[in-house]
C-alpha positions, 0 to 999 in steps of 0.5 A: 758368426752368431756365437761371436755376436752373442758373446759381444752382446753378453760382454756389452750387457755385463759392462753396462750392468757394471757401469749402472751399478757403480754409477747408480748413486750418481745417476740418482743425483742427476735425475733427482728432478724426476723424483719426489724431491721439492725444488726451491730455487736451484736446490732439491730438498727431501720432501720430509724437510719442512719449509722453515728448515729449507729456508734455514739450510738455504741461508747456510748454503749462501754462507758456505758460498761466501766462504769459498769465494774468499779464495776464488772470488765470484763463484762459477760452479753451479752444481746441482744441489740436493739436501737429503734426509736419513731415509733417502741419502742412500740413493746418492751416497754411502755416507750420511755426510755429503758427496759430490759426483763428477760427471761429464755433464756437471757436478752433483752434490748431495748433502746428508743429515750429518752434513747440513752445516757450513763446513761440509757445505763449503767443502762440497761447493769447493769441489764443484768450483774446482770442477767449474774451473778446469772441467771434468777431464782434467779434474778426473785424469790430472788432479791427484785426490789429495790436491782435490781434497786439500783444496776443499778442506781449506774451507772446512773448519771441522777440528778433525782436519785442523792443524792442531789435529795434524800436529797431535797425530805427529806428536803421537808418532803417526808417520806423515803419509807420503802424498804419492800414496794419496793420489787416487780416491782408493788410496786417500780413503783407505783405512779406518776413519781416524786414518782418513781424517789424518789424510785430510789434515795432511792434505790441508796442511800441504795445500794451505802452505802452498796457498800462503806461499803463492797468494790467492791471486796467483794460486787461483791462476795456477789452479785454473792451469791444472792439467796433465802437462809437465808444467802442472805436474811440476806445480803439483810437486811443489805443493807436495814438497811443503810436507817433506820436512815434516815427514822427515821429522815424523820418521825420526 
């Protein structure tokens, strides 16, 4: 019995260590209020960012919110926002651009030095808005990564994600990736940067076509109904079908 109890404690400790290691960056984002970061309104700034720069970045965040509201209307998302510098971004993410952590108690967004622009900010705020609309469980378990990213990148006007970038890749002979291969986070972000950018452009094209077909009001209604039901799965399949013709042409 003692040996069994010992093994239970060992297994529990290993599992806990794994969770802590995997989620340490999300935990850092959740506990930023206990750090040396400076809070201005509802946003935390790295202490190295001067006051004038904080005000400029707050204006950019407001512009990003306005961009996302063009689809959703008044935003419901209230992510914990963190604006970091190069020295501290590693606490929250392995990328110097930005990340949004989905946790049971909310969305936590960290903006790094390469993400301090309206495009990236709007992208991350769109992730937080989807979280606010459907909640943690549905977002994590029911929404494919390509749809989550495809919605977010609608507000991200960087040229690497644009229609022209997608068409250029297809013209060069790149096969359009089946969205079924981009369902998980691991699948979507697999490969070198050029491939991942093509994944973004592909998801943007599919979701953009669906938004134009549905119209904003109906699209938001469908977004808010996303879950693991058959009806939601059928709607997601309709979004994916918008790429079928393009994918067929690219394989010729």
